[in-house]
C-alpha positions in Angstrom: -4.2 -19.6 -63.7 -3.7 -21.7 -60.5 -4.7 -20.3 -57.1 -2.5 -20.0 -54.1 -4.5 -22.5 -52.2 -4.0 -25.1 -55.1 -0.3 -24.5 -54.9 -0.3 -25.1 -51.2 -2.3 -28.3 -51.5 0.2 -29.6 -54.1 3.2 -28.7 -52.0 1.5 -30.4 -48.9 0.9 -33.4 -50.9 4.4 -33.8 -52.2 5.8 -33.2 -48.9 3.5 -35.8 -47.4 4.5 -38.2 -50.3 8.3 -37.4 -49.9 8.4 -38.0 -46.1 6.3 -41.4 -46.5 8.6 -42.6 -49.2 11.6 -42.0 -47.2 10.2 -43.2 -44.0 9.1 -46.6 -45.7 13.0 -47.2 -46.3 14.2 -46.2 -42.8 13.8 -47.7 -39.4 16.4 -46.2 -37.4 15.7 -43.2 -34.8 18.0 -40.8 -36.4 18.4 -40.1 -40.2 20.5 -38.3 -42.5 19.2 -37.1 -46.1 21.4 -37.2 -49.1 21.4 -34.6 -51.9 20.1 -37.2 -54.3 17.0 -37.6 -52.1 15.8 -34.0 -52.7 17.4 -33.4 -56.0 14.1 -32.4 -57.4 13.6 -29.6 -55.1 15.9 -26.8 -53.6 13.8 -26.1 -50.4 12.4 -28.2 -47.7 10.5 -27.7 -44.4 13.1 -27.8 -41.5 12.0 -27.7 -37.8 13.8 -25.6 -35.5 14.0 -26.1 -31.7 12.8 -23.0 -29.9 14.7 -22.1 -26.8 13.3 -20.5 -23.6 9.7 -22.1 -24.1 9.6 -24.2 -20.8 9.0 -27.3 -22.7 10.3 -28.8 -26.1 8.9 -26.9 -29.0 9.8 -27.0 -32.6 9.0 -24.5 -35.3 8.7 -25.1 -38.9 10.5 -22.9 -41.5 12.0 -23.3 -45.0 15.4 -24.2 -45.9 17.4 -24.2 -49.0 19.2 -27.3 -49.8 23.1 -27.2 -50.0 23.4 -30.9 -50.3 24.9 -33.5 -47.8 22.0 -32.9 -45.4 22.9 -29.3 -45.0 20.3 -26.5 -45.4 20.5 -22.8 -45.3 17.5 -21.6 -42.9 15.1 -19.1 -44.1 13.1 -16.8 -41.8 9.2 -17.4 -41.6 7.0 -14.5 -42.7 6.3 -13.6 -39.0 9.6 -14.1 -37.7 10.4 -12.0 -34.6 13.7 -12.7 -32.7 12.0 -10.9 -29.8 9.1 -13.3 -29.5 10.8 -16.6 -30.5 14.5 -17.6 -29.8 15.5 -20.1 -32.3 18.3 -22.6 -31.7 19.8 -21.7 -35.2 19.1 -18.1 -36.5 17.7 -17.6 -40.1 20.7 -17.5 -42.4 22.5 -20.2 -40.6 23.6 -23.2 -42.3 22.7 -26.5 -40.4 23.1 -30.3 -40.6 19.6 -31.9 -40.6 18.4 -35.2 -39.7 15.2 -37.1 -39.7 13.3 -37.3 -36.3 9.7 -38.2 -35.4 7.8 -35.3 -34.2 4.1 -35.8 -33.6 4.1 -39.3 -35.2 5.4 -37.9 -38.4 9.2 -38.0 -39.5 10.5 -34.6 -40.2 13.8 -32.9 -40.9 15.1 -31.2 -38.0 18.1 -29.0 -37.7 20.6 -30.9 -35.6 23.8 -28.8 -35.6 25.2 -25.6 -37.0 27.7 -26.1 -39.9 30.9 -24.0 -39.3 32.0 -21.7 -42.0 35.2 -23.6 -42.7 33.2 -26.8 -43.4 30.7 -24.9 -45.9 33.9 -23.5 -47.8 35.5 -27.0 -48.2 32.2 -28.6 -49.6 
């Protein structure tokens, strides 16, 4: 039986490979992700901007891929809306784009997807 730390290491390695693979093909500042690029996984790490922090701060969380660069945000284990004010709340469907944060290209929630747009997809 594999340990939890083994699974974490494998996830991290896959995530790192995925980001390096995509970034090698992209040279623009903003990127969009297609459903085909993430067809082997239904979850991804999505960074959410935190509000009222006094400086630009992002928090990683998990998102469920809905295709076409859209993700449904999941709360972190320690999510506390009284402690952190997320730009988009858990359960929101957001459009994501790749941005460089801390020298690494990551998925960042860029805008909320209106429910009418979700229904039409």
